[in-house]
C-alpha positions in Angstrom: 93.6 76.6 102.5 94.4 80.3 102.3 96.9 81.7 104.5 96.3 85.4 103.8 93.6 87.2 102.8 92.8 90.9 101.9 90.2 92.8 101.0 90.4 95.6 98.2 87.8 98.3 97.6 88.2 99.9 93.9 85.6 102.7 93.9 84.5 104.7 90.9 84.7 107.9 91.9 82.5 110.0 89.4 80.9 112.1 91.6 82.4 115.4 94.2 79.9 114.1 96.7 80.1 111.1 98.6 76.3 110.9 98.9 76.5 108.7 101.8 79.1 106.0 100.3 77.0 105.5 97.5 79.9 104.5 95.4 80.0 102.0 92.3 83.1 100.0 92.4 84.7 96.4 92.7 85.7 94.6 95.7 88.7 92.5 95.0 89.6 89.8 97.5 93.3 89.3 97.5 94.2 85.4 98.5 97.9 85.0 99.3 98.3 87.8 97.0 96.2 86.5 94.0 92.9 88.0 92.7 90.4 85.7 93.8 88.6 86.3 90.5 91.9 85.7 88.6 90.1 82.3 87.5 86.8 83.6 86.5 86.8 82.9 82.8 83.7 84.3 81.5 82.4 88.2 80.1 80.5 90.4 82.1 77.7 90.2 79.6 77.2 86.2 79.4 78.0 83.3 81.8 76.6 80.8 84.1 76.1 83.2 86.7 74.2 85.3 84.2 74.6 88.9 83.0 77.6 89.4 85.6 78.7 91.8 87.8 81.6 89.7 88.4 84.9 90.3 86.2 88.8 89.1 86.6 89.2 92.3 88.4 86.4 91.8 90.9 83.0 91.9 92.1 81.5 94.7 91.1 78.5 96.6 93.2 77.6 99.7 95.4 80.5 99.9 97.8 78.2 101.3 100.3 76.5 97.7 100.5 79.8 96.2 101.2 81.1 98.9 103.6 77.6 98.4 105.4 77.5 94.9 105.7 80.8 93.5 105.8 81.8 95.0 109.4 79.2 92.7 110.9 80.3 89.0 109.1 82.6 88.1 111.8 79.9 88.7 114.7 77.1 87.2 112.7 79.2 84.3 111.6 79.7 83.4 115.2 75.6 83.3 116.1 74.7 81.7 112.6 76.9 79.3 110.5 76.3 81.1 107.3 76.0 84.9 106.3 75.0 86.3 103.2 75.9 89.7 102.1 73.2 90.5 99.2 74.6 93.5 96.9 71.9 96.2 96.3 70.6 96.1 92.5 72.6 93.3 91.6 71.8 89.5 91.3 74.4 87.6 93.1 75.9 87.4 96.8 78.8 87.0 98.9 78.4 84.0 101.1 80.4 83.4 103.9 80.2 79.8 106.2 82.1 79.2 109.7 82.4 75.7 110.6 85.4 74.5 112.4 87.1 77.6 113.0 87.2 78.2 109.3 85.6 80.6 107.1 84.4 79.3 103.7 83.1 82.0 101.1 82.0 82.3 97.7 80.1 84.2 95.3 76.6 83.1 94.5 73.5 83.5 91.9 70.8 84.7 94.4 69.4 82.7 96.1 72.0 80.6 98.0 69.2 78.2 99.6 67.6 77.5 96.3 68.4 73.6 95.4 71.5 73.6 93.2 72.8 77.2 93.5 75.2 78.6 90.8 78.9 79.5 93.0 82.1 81.2 91.9 84.7 79.6 94.7 87.8 81.3 93.3 88.4 78.3 91.1 85.5 77.6 89.0 81.8 78.2 88.5 79.8 75.2 89.4 76.3 74.3 90.7 75.8 72.7 94.1 73.8 72.3 97.0 76.1 74.1 99.5 79.3 76.3 99.3 82.1 74.4 97.5 85.6 74.2 99.3 89.0 74.4 97.9 92.6 75.8 98.7 91.3 79.4 97.4 87.9 80.1 99.4 88.7 78.6 103.1 90.8 80.5 105.8 91.1 80.5 109.7 88.5 82.7 111.3 91.5 84.9 113.0 92.9 85.2 109.5 89.7 86.1 107.8 89.0 89.0 110.6 92.0 90.4 110.0 92.0 90.6 106.5 88.5 91.9 106.2 89.1 94.5 109.3 92.4 95.6 107.4 90.7 96.0 104.1 87.7 98.1 105.5 90.1 100.4 107.4 92.0 101.2 104.0 89.0 102.2 102.7 87.6 104.1 105.3 90.9 105.9 105.4 90.7 106.6 101.4 87.3 108.2 102.0 88.4 110.2 104.6 91.3 111.6 102.4 89.0 112.2 99.4 86.0 113.6 101.2 86.9 115.1 104.9 83.8 116.1 105.8 82.6 112.7 105.9 84.2 112.2 109.4 81.0 114.5 110.4 78.3 112.0 109.1 77.0 110.0 112.0 76.5 106.6 110.1 80.1 106.9 108.8 81.1 107.4 112.5 79.3 104.2 113.2 80.7 102.2 110.2 84.5 103.2 111.3 83.6 102.2 115.0 82.2 98.8 114.2 85.5 97.9 111.9 87.8 99.3 114.4 85.9 96.7 117.2 86.6 93.7 114.7 88.9 91.5 116.8 
């Protein structure tokens, strides 16, 4: 079981305008200090998950999707057993499940409700009817919430430092308030 989780957002700043946080980049999830993606063995252009947005450095996508969706995952997990965060314009999703105060998470090829979904669980790529569980993708709910909150706050601070005027954007303020309310 994971004892420490950290979400690290790696934006690809190739613009001078934050354009409503529409940044392409990577999300890395550090598990006890080691990248969740360190065991991913496939090249970007091939593998069982298809043309991949997954590399050993993280899960590539539009970071605004993660910024808009991830702050709500803890509350949604209290309301429903499984939460799916779908990346805009990519064919993979982050999937989270809460059972017995333990969060299990993985990357799956859309759509996770299909029979025999393909998952990457931090150890291997496999086909399964439900999220695989191992010592790389399970953490207590409180540790999950704190790691998620810390990672989102760090990314928000990075955006503020790079684009100070972003603090005047109402939707950004709402996201920041939502992140701050994760407890």
